[in-house]
N, C-alpha and C positions, 0 to 999 in steps of 0.2 A: 302312707304319707299323703296321698291325694285326698283321701277321705277326711283326714284331720284338717288339712289346709282348707278344703271347701266348707267344712263345718264352721270354720271361722269367717266365712263370707268372702274368701279370696278365690280367684279363678286363674288358672294358668292353662296354656295350651299343652297338649300331650308331650311334644318334644321338650317343653320346659320342665314338666314333671320328671322326664327321663334324665335331664341334665341335673336337676336338683338331687335326684336319687344317686346319680353318679358322684356328685359332690359329697353327699352324705357318706358314701362308702369310702371315698378318699380321706375324709375327716376321721372316720373310725379307724382306718388302717394306720394313719400317722399319729393318732392320739397317744398310743402307748409310749412312743418314743419322745414326742414333742410336748405332751401334756397340753393339748390345744383346748380342752374343755373339761369343766368339772361336772358337767351334766352328761350322763351316759344312758339313762333310761330313754328308750326310743321315742315314746310319745312326748316326753319332756323336751327332748332335743328338737323335735319338730315344732312344738309350741314355743319354747323359749329361745330358740335360735332362728329357725326359718320363718315361722309365722311372725315372730317379733320383728324380724328384719323387713318383712314384706308389708307389715301393717301400715307403715308410713305412706305407702302408695295410695291409701284411701284418703289421705289428707293433704299430700304435698305433691306437686309436679316436680320431678327431678330435673335440675339443671345439668348441663353437660359442657365441658368435662367436669366430673364430680370426684372429689377426693374422699376416700374412706379413711378417715384419720384414726390411726391406731387399729388397723384392720384385724390384727391377731390371726385368727383362723380363717379370715375372709368374711367376717360378719360386721355389718350387714352387706358389704360390697358385692360378694359373689351371688347371693340370692337376688339382690337387686339387679345385677347385670343379667342374670338369667331371665328375670321377669321383664326387664326393659333393655333389650339388646341394643337399641339405638343410642343409649347413653354411654359415653366414654367414661370408664371407671379407672381411677388411679388408686390402687391399694397401697396405702402408706403404712409400713410396718418396720420399726427400727431393729427388731431382733432378727439376726441373720438367719437362724434356722427356720423361723416362721416365714420370713420373706422368701426363702428357698421353697418352702412348701407352697406358698401362694403362686410362685412362678410355675411350679410343676402342675398345680391344679388348673391354672388358666390354660396351660398347654394341653393337658389331658382332656379338658372339657371343650377345647376348641373355641374359647371365648375371644372373639375378635373385638378389638377396641377395649381391651382390658390390659393394664400394665401394672407393674409393681415398682414402688419407690421404696428401696431398702433404707429408710431413714425416717427421722422425725419430721413432722410439719412444724415449722418455726422459722427463725431468722434466715436459715440457710436454704429454705425451700421457697424460691421466689418465682416459680412458674405460675403464670397467671391462669386462674381457673374461674369457672362460673359458680361453683358450689363446693361445699365441704359438708360431709355428714359425720357425726360422731355419736357413738353408742357408749356414753358415760365414760369417756377417757379422762376428763378433768372437769373442773367447774366451768360454768358458762363464762365468767369474766376471763379466766385464764385461757380458755380455748379461743375466745374472740381476739385476744392479744396475739396468740400464736398464728392464727390464720390471716392476720392483717397483711402479712408479707406476700401472700399468694392470691387472696380473694379480690377479684375485680370490684370496683364500685358498681353497685347494682346486683352483685352476686349474693347468693343465699348461704347462710350457715344454718344447717339443720341439726337439731339436737334430739336424740332419743333418750329422754330422761325418765327418772322415776317420778312419782307423784309429788314428792316433797322438794320442789326446787324454787319456791317463791323467793327465798332469801337470795339465791343466786341471780334471779331475774332482777330483783330490786337493786342489788349491788351493781350489775351491769348497767342498769338505767342511771344510776348515780355517776358512775365513773367513765362510762363509754358512750354516753348519749350523743356526743358529737360525731362518733364514728360508726355507730350501728343503730338501726331502728328495729324495734320488735314488730314483726308483721304477722306472726302466727303463734298461737298457744292453744293447743287442742288436747283434751284429755281423752283417753280411750282405755280399753281393757281387752285382753285376749279373751274371746268368747269362751265361756265355760270354765274360766279360771279366775283366780284372784290377782292375776298378774296385771298391774296397771302401768300405763305409759303416759308421758306428757311429750307431745311433739311441739318443740319450741323452735321458731324460725326467726332469724335476724337477717335484715338486708344491710349490706355494707354501703356506707355513705362515702362520698368523695372527700375523705379527710383522713389524715394520718392517725393512727392509734397511738396514744401516749401510754408507755409502759408504766405501771404503778411502781416498778422497781427503780425508775429513774426520777431525778428531780423534776418538779413541775416545769413544763415548757420545753423539756427535751424529748426528742422523738428517738425511736430505736435507730441504731447506727447502720444496720444492714441495708445495703443498697440493692434495689431491684435491678434485674438485668433484662433489657429489652431485646437482646439478640436471640438467635436460635438456641434452643435447649433440647438436648437429646438424653433420654434415659437409657443407659446400656446395662441390660440385665442378663444378657446371654453371650456365651463365648463365641457363638456363631454370628454375632452382629458384625457387619462389614467394617464399621468404624473401630470396633475393638480389635478385630483381626489385623487391620492395618497398623494400629498402634503397637500391637504385639510384634508384628513383622519387623518394624523399624528398630527393634532392640538389637538387631544384628546388622553387620555391614552389608550383607546380601540384601536384606529387606530395605535398607536405606537406598542402595543403588536401584532397586526395583521401583520404589515408590517416590524417590526424591524427597523424602520426609525424614525427620528425626524427632526423637523424644527427649525433652530437656527436663531435668529434675534438680532440686536444690533451691531453697527459698531465695538465696542471694542471686544465683544465676538467673532464675526465673524472673526475678524483679528487674535485673539489669537488661535482660533481653526484651522484656515488655517495655521498659523505658526507652531503649535505643533502637530496637529492631522489631517493633510491633507489627510492621507491615509483613513480616515473615511468618507471623503466628496464625495458624489456621484453627486451632482449638485449645481450649482451656479445660484440663481434665482434673476432676476431683472425685472423691467419694460422694455418696448421696447427701452428706451433710457439710460438704466443703463450701468455702466462700465463693461468691460469684466472681466472674472476671472483673478486673479493674477497669476503670473508665478509659484508660489508654487503649484498650482493645476495641472500645466502642461496640459496633454491631458487626464488625468484620470477622470475628472469631466465634465459633460455636462453643457452647458450654456443654461438655460431655460429663454427665453425672453417672458414675459407674458403680455397679454393685461392689461392696467392700472386698469380696474375695477376688473378683476380677481386677479390681484396682491394685491389689497386692501383687498380682502378676506383672503389672506394668511398672510399679514403683520398686524397681529392683534394688535401690539403695535404702529403702525403708524410710524415706523422708516424710511420709504422711501426706505429701502433696502440697500444693497443686503441681501438675505437670503441664508442659507445653508440647503441642504437636506443631512443628514448624517446617517450612519449606527450606530445603538445602540449596545454597547458591550453586550455580553452575561452576564446574571445575574444568575449564578448557585444557586441551593438550598443550604441553610446553613444546616449543621448537627452538633449537639452538640458533636457527637462522634469523629469528626475530631480534630486533634491537634489545640489548641488555640494559635494564634500568640501572641507574647509579646505586652503589651500595651492595649489600649482600643479597644473593639469591640462595635460599637455604633448601638443600635437597634432603628429603627425609625418607629413609628406608625402614623406619621402626615398625616392628610387627606387634608390639604391645600398644593397644589404644591409649593407655594412660601415658606412655612415653610420647606418643604423637600429640596428645593434648597438651602435655607439659611443654614440649618444644614449641608448639604454636603460641602458647602464652608467652614464652620467652621471646619469640620472634616479634610479637606485637610490642612487648616492653622495650625492646632494643631497636625498633624501627626497621626491621627487615623489609626489603622491597617486595618480596614475594616468597611463598613456600611452594616447592614442587614436591608433591607426594609421589614417590617412586612406587613401582608395581608391588614391591614387597610390603608396603606400608599398610597398617590398619586404616580403616576409614576414619577421617578426621571428625565425622559427625556421629561416630559410635557413642552411645551414652557415657561410656567410661572416658572417652576422649574429651567429650564436652565437659564432663565433670572436672577434668584436669585443666582444660583450656579456659573455661568460662566464656564470656561473650567475645573473647579474642578470636574465637573460631569464625566469627562473622566479620571481624575487623581486618584480617590479613588476607590479601589476594592469594588464593590457592589454585594451583594447576596440577594436572596429572602428568606424570613423566614415565620414562621407560624403566626397565629393571636396572638396578644398580650395576649389574654385570655388563650391561650394554651402554652405560652412561659415558658419553664423550662430550666435552665442551670445547668448541672452537671459538666461540664469540667472546669469552672472558676467561681469565685465569681460574683454575680449579685448586681449591685448598682442601684436600681430604684430611680428616683427623685420624692420625696414625700413631700408635704407641711408640713406633720407632723413628718418628720424625723429629726435627728440631723443635725447641720450645715454641709455644704459641706466640710469644712476643719477640721471636728472633729477628723479625724484619718488619718493615712497614706493610700495611694492608693495601691492596690495590683499590683503585677508585670504584671498580665494579668487579665482583668475583662470585664464584660458586663455592659455598661451604658444604662439604659432604662428610657427615659422620657415618660410621659403619653400622651394620646391622647388629642388634643385641646378640652377644655371644660370639659369633664368628668374626665380627668386625668387617673390615673392608675386603672386597673380593680380590683375587690374585692380580687382576689388571690394574688396581689402584694402589696396591702396596708398593712402596718404593717410589711413588710418584714424586717428581721433583718439587712440587709445591706443597707437599704434605707438612703438617705441623702436629704437635702433641701438647696435651695438657699435662704439665709436670705433676706427679703425685709422689707420695712417700715410698721409699724402697720397701719391697715386700708386699705391696698392695697390687693386685693383678690389674685392675682397671676401674674406671669410673662407670656409673650408670650412663648410658648413651645420651639420654636427654640432658643430664647434668653436664656432661662434657661439652655438648653443643652450646648450652647456656653460658658456660665459662668462656668459650671461644667468642661468642657474640659480645659478652661484656668486655673482653680484651680488645676486640675490634672497635667498639664504641669508645672505650676509654682512650685508646691511642689516637682517636680522631678528635679528642677534646669534647666529646658529647657526654652528657647533655649540654646543649648550648644555652645561651642566655635566655631566660624565660621558659626553659623546658625542664621537665622533671621526668624521672623514671618512677613509675608507681611501685612501691614496695608493699606487699600484702603478706 
């Protein structure tokens, strides 16, 4: 390998030859499964892959950070990174299996300042870079349009083209002259072969690129994101591990964060509670964060397989990582607010979310989560509650077995009590549904303030969250609510 490379007028340090040889072995090992190259003769691999990648160094100074667009097996990005270790290289490859190979290769080779973007370069890749290099991925005009979203003004687009590209250069000159300036066009040949190259370099001007697929005067709609962007490609990444932790109640309590999914809920939280959002999570080709998040939230662009681990409902994203509000301890000795204080012992997070949504809809003063209850910011609870989980004051309470209320009347929901509308509702009171399945504990059965939701004979019971919602509706209806100018949202 060394002899062939040096015969072509290129020189590397001995450790760089070792690294290139190690990369060659990785490429050969993975090729049978991933079909990474159609060239398998050793000398041809060295000439048409490694020398071809390195030849650009004779003519162009590499900018940094530099995106290798459509990297495939890591060409030209990995040989260039080995030869110019000071350059930060981003290997952009949309095919998942090849992106996984690139990550493994960078790790095995110990390439510091090399990362993998498991996606395409285009409208959804808005990370600002100083350069992009392409080894015949698409035509020159098509490529210039795609890199306009990430290439800074003054940045360089470097093409490794075949000898017959004059028509592409002419087309780019006609259609994109206001956005790019041709600054280099050098012809070369791999010594000792008939393999010819054109190294064509464009400088990005400080002007938007107009897509030829749009009407004249319209610019691409994708919006650049100026906040922090992180590429998450490893399951050991701390940001990914935190996001995965908060899929459980235990992780939410540990980190004070939650993960929110579902396009409608995400949109509503961004609109009304943007100050709680810490990160916008997407796959590598996801849309950038909306303007409402400004620069306060990071954009986490996550490897597709890792993103699937977080997107437990299969929404496709985006997801939000948000701070959980404090839930102070409830005390019976504190003044009771007017209206209903709802005590929730539900163990199913979907029931917790559903009853919180009802609490917001019917104007409950506060929700007290009893010790038995699932965490209200569990992903399943948020999916049921929607943004209501941020709207209702939530406190932490004791076990339902130890619940005693001296400051206001208690109304437990008991299947053996009088009907829900048997009497007037107090001005302030505690509504206590039972735990799913067992219902109320022994100490609350037979309570003098108990009431029941009437149901048809032969039906054992209602869903606990449904029973609580009916009780809340009965309370509000008896009080003449909604009042003038007020509405209850029906969705």
